[in-house]
N, C-alpha and C positions, 0 to 999 in steps of 0.2 A: 814781619811775619814769621809765625812760629814754625820752624824745620823739623819734621819730627820721620826719623831714619827709621826702617823696620824694626830694628833691637831695641828700641825706645820703648817700651812696654806699660810704663807707668801710669796707672789712670786712665789708659784707653777704654772707653764706654764699650759695650755689650759685651764682654767677659764672661763666660757661660760657668759653670758648676768646675771645679777643680779635679781631675781624676787624680783620685787616691790608689789606686791599684798598683801593689809592689810588684815588683820583679827584678830578679837581678840582671848587671850590667852583661850583655852578651860579648862573646869573644872580640870579636871586631870592635864592641865598643871599648872595653879596656886598650885593644889595641891601638886604636884611638889616643886615648892618653899617654900610652907608653913612646909612641911616636912622635906626637907633641915635647912630651917634656922631653925626651930624648934630644931632639933638634935645638929646643930651648938651653937646656941644661949641659947637653956633653958636647953637642957638636958648636951648639952655641953661635946658629945661622939663623934663629927667627927668633924673635921678642915678641913678650906676648902681647903687644901694642898692634901687632902687626896681623895676628890671629883674629884681633877682635876687628881690627879695618875691615881684612878679606869677608870674613861673618857680616860685617854691619853694611856692604855695599851689594848684599843680597837682594835682589826684587823683593818685593813687598808679598807676592806671592808665594816665592821658592822659600823665605824664610819661613812662612807660616806654613807652609803643608811638610818641610822638612823637622825631624826629630831633633833634640840638641846635640846628639854627637854625628846627625846626618851634617849638622852646619858646620861642626866642626872639619870631618872629612872633606867635606867643599873647600873649605878655607886652606886646608894642609895643601891638596892639591894646588889648587891656586899659587900659593908661597914658594913650593918645591917647583913648579913650572916659572914661575915669576923670576926667581933669582936663578934660574938655568940648574939647577943640581938636578932635575930629570929634562929628558925631552918627551913631547908628548906622544910622539911617533914609538917612542921606545917602551913607554908605560902603557900605551896602547896595547902592544907585542907583550908585554910582560903578563898585563892582566888577561891576553887572550890565550897566553901559554900556561896559565895558571889553572883557568877556568875548568871544574870538571866539565864532562863532556853532557851536555844538557839531555834529559829527560824527555823523550818526543812524546806528545800528547796524542791520546789518540781519540777517535771519534766518537762525541757521545760524552766526552770528559767532561765535566760544569769546572770552570774556572772564572774567578774574579780577576778583572784588569786593574791594574796596578793607577796610583793616583801619582800623577807627576809632581815631585818632588824639588825639579831644578826647571829654572826658567831658561829654557834652551830646545833648541829645535827637536821636534820630535813626531813620530807618524801615527799617534792615538788619539782620535777624537776626543775631545774632553767629554762629551756627551755620555760615554761608555766607561770613563776612570771611576772606578769602585764600584762597578756594578757587574753582576752574573750574568755570563752566557754557557750556551752550549758549543764545543768544537766541533763544526760539521765536515771537515776534511783539512789536510797538510796541500798547500798550495805549491810551496819549494823550499830552497835556502837559499839564501841571497847576501850580499854583502850588508852589513849594519848601516842602514843608513843615517843614523844619528853621530855616529864613527866619522864617516865619510863627510858630513855635513860640516863638521868644525875639523877638517883636515886631517882626518884620521886613516888609516889602512883598511878601515870596514871590516876589522878581525875582533874578534870570531864572528863568521856568518853566524845569520838567523834564522830559524824557523819561521815561517810565515803562513797563519795559520785563517781560514774563514772561521767567525765566532758569531753565531747566532744570539740575538734577543728578540725577547716578547718585548713589542712596543707599547704594551699597557703597562709592562716595570720600566720602561725608561720614562713616560710621559705621563703623570697623572690626568686622569679624566679621558685617555685613550680609551673605546670602549669596545673596539673590535677586537675579540679573543684570540683570534687565531694570527693574526697580522702580526709580520717579524721584519729584522732587519738582519743583514748581514755582512759582518766588516770584518775587514781585512788586517788582522793584528799581528803584531812580531812577535814569538815565544816568552822573550824575555819580560813580557808586559804583563805575562798570564803565569797566575798561581793557581794549581789547583786546588778546589773547593774543598776537600776532604784528604788533602796530602798535610804535611805539616808547613809553620809560615815561613815564608821566604826571607831571606838577608833580605836587605835595599841594595841597589847596586854600589852603593859606598863602600861596603864591607869586599868584594873582589877589589875596588879600585887601593882600596888600605893595604890589602894584602900585597898587591904589585910594587905600591909607593916603598912599602917595607922590604920587598925584594931587592929592588933596586938600591935602596939607600946602603944596603948591606953590602950588593956587590961593588959598590962604589967606593968602601973605606969609608962613609961620611956618617956610619952608625953602625955598631955592631949588634947580635942578637941581644949578648949581657946586658949592654946598654937600654934597648928596650924592654926588656924582661924584666929586667930589677928596678926601673923604674915603674912599670906597671905593677911589681908585685908589694913594692914600697905603700903606693897608694891602695890597693886591694886589702894589704894587709891590717891597715888601718880601721876601725870601727867605732860606733859611738860608744862602745863599752870603753873605749879609751878616756872618752870626753866623760863619762859618766865616773870615772874615778878622781878627775879633776873636779868635779861638781861633789860628789862625796866627801873627798877631803876637805873642800870650802864649807859643807855643811857642818862640819865636826871642828874645825879649827879655825876660830876667827881672824888668827893673824894670819895664816896662810890666804885667807879670801881676803884680807886687807891687802894681801900683796899681789894677787892676783887681780883683782879688780885695776891695782895703780898700775904693773906692769905684768900683763899674763904672760908675753914669751917670757921672763923669766923665770917666772912660778913653775914653768910645766919642767924646765930643767929640774926645778926639785925633785919632782917626781921620776924623773930619768926618761921623759919622753922626748924622743927625738924622733929626726925625719932624714931621708937622704934630700929632701929637696928643704929650703931652710923656710921656717915659718914666716909667712907675710907679717904683717901688723894686725897680730891677733890683740882683739881688746875682749875684755868680759864685761859684763854686763849683768846686774840682780834683779830678779824679779820681785816683787815687795807688793803687801796690801797697795800701796800706793801707786804703783807703776809697775805697767807690764808690759816689757819690751817684743817684738816683732822684727825679726829679720827678712831680709830681702835683697835680692838686685834686680833691680826691674831692668839693667840695660844688658847684662850680660849671666844673670843667675850667680854672681860674685855674693860674697860674704858669711856662705857655710863654709865653718873651720876646716876643711877637707885634709889639709895635712895633718890633723888631731883626731879626726872622727871619720875617716874615709870618704868614701863618692858621698854626696847629696842623695838626699832621698829622691826619687822620681817626681814627685811633687813638686819639691822646689825648685824645679828646672820647667814648669810648666808656662805657658803664656798667660795662661789663667790666673796663676797665682802671681807672676810678676806685674800685671797689671791692677788686681783688685785687691794685693796687700794694702797699696799706699791710699786705694781709694774708698775702700769701705773695710778695714781692717776687724772691725766688729764680728760682721757677717763673715768674714773668713773665719774669724776663731768660732763662731757658733756650727760653721762647717764641720768642723773638725771638732766638735763637742767642746768646747773650751767656752762657758760662759761667765762674764765678769762683772762684776759689781758696778753701777753706774759711777761708782766711787773711786773706783781705779782706773787711771789715767791709762791710756794706750801710748805707747811711744813709739813707733814703725823707725825702723834703724834701715836708710836703702846704703846699699855697698858701692862701692866701686872694687876691681881687684886686689887691688893694695889692703884694704880693710877684713880682716875675718871678723865673725863676732859669735863669741860663744856666751849665750845665754844661760846662769845660775839660777834652775828654777826654783819656787820656792818649796822650801823641806813640807813635807807631810807631815800630819800632827800626829801625836803619839808615837815616832820614831826613835823617842829619846833614848832607848835600851838599844839600838841595832847597835849592830858593827857596820866598819865603813866599807865592807864589802859588801853587806844586807844592804845599806844605803846604796852604794851603789847600782844594785840590780832593780831599786824605784825609777833610777831615771831613765828617761824614755828617750829616743834619738829625735822625734819630733819636741820634746820638749827644752832643747838647747839649742833651738830657734825661737822658742816662743810660742811655735804651733803645736802647743799639747801641755801639760803639767804632768808632774813627777806621779807614779803612782801612790796609790795611798797606801799605809802599811799593810801589808799582808797581802797586798797586790799580784795578781796572777802576772807573770811577764809575758810578752807579746811580741 
């Protein structure tokens, strides 16, 4: 019997188009990376396998509903509680102390109900999650029932509102125009439609974890900041330097393909976190490599090129890359001849892969710096090609 846990995405049927939207990491997402790195490499109280185990035990619905760093945040919380580094009561209290006062919603405000991203007790009916309604009145302020259900102290208290929804908008085919349902909903589940996008609950939880780890002397603020800056300070420009050198120096390319970690030292590229096993592969007319991490988004050379692009971490890419790689490539504008074989490389965390894309034609007279500007972030994963000579940066 095949056992497939929620994190094992490779080849899952039914995955839709890959979201290619670009966005910078939010402050709380960078914080998640910094806390995890500091717990692993400074305090040395967590191993990378433990993080993955904590993520992999999430129920399927929770795994699929949460974003990449939301899953990290849930796993970090689970591990610091499990190891006794922090107690649940003090975490709840610290989160309540750090939260800014909630902005009270007025009657008539249009709100969108958040969708559950964790498979745990809540008081928000699924049929209104993700839907837009109108606040009709404030009912009162009460202890947080979700905190209480898990043994917490119910702080911070939460505003409870009546929110009205048109039944026609909830149920396709309902034809009575003026019928509505009023639902009692807690304020931390509601986002003003016309306001800024709200952070997920994981953000406040992470800040509370950070504060407690620093107060207890387990980590320092400098530990977290340094490791966060080391990651964010890297970019695909560093990888482009490596590719450009390989294009113009055949001996360097030979050494890079034989031992990428050693070859990077020749260019003075170092990081606070030691490179995992970095492997370089070359795309040619005969074979085109495509990198993916179907289990946990591994494979991207993040210590060299910085955070992976948003699409690399999507469940859709992880599912489809091994099932229909040519379709995925076409979705990103890469059409390969039938004679070119596609070789997908499915990685685990100890393997990072740098793809050397094919050098564009007509670039023989360009300098190394000019060549580096032709290397795209997507091309170093194989889900893209280098820009043509004279191509504009994007």
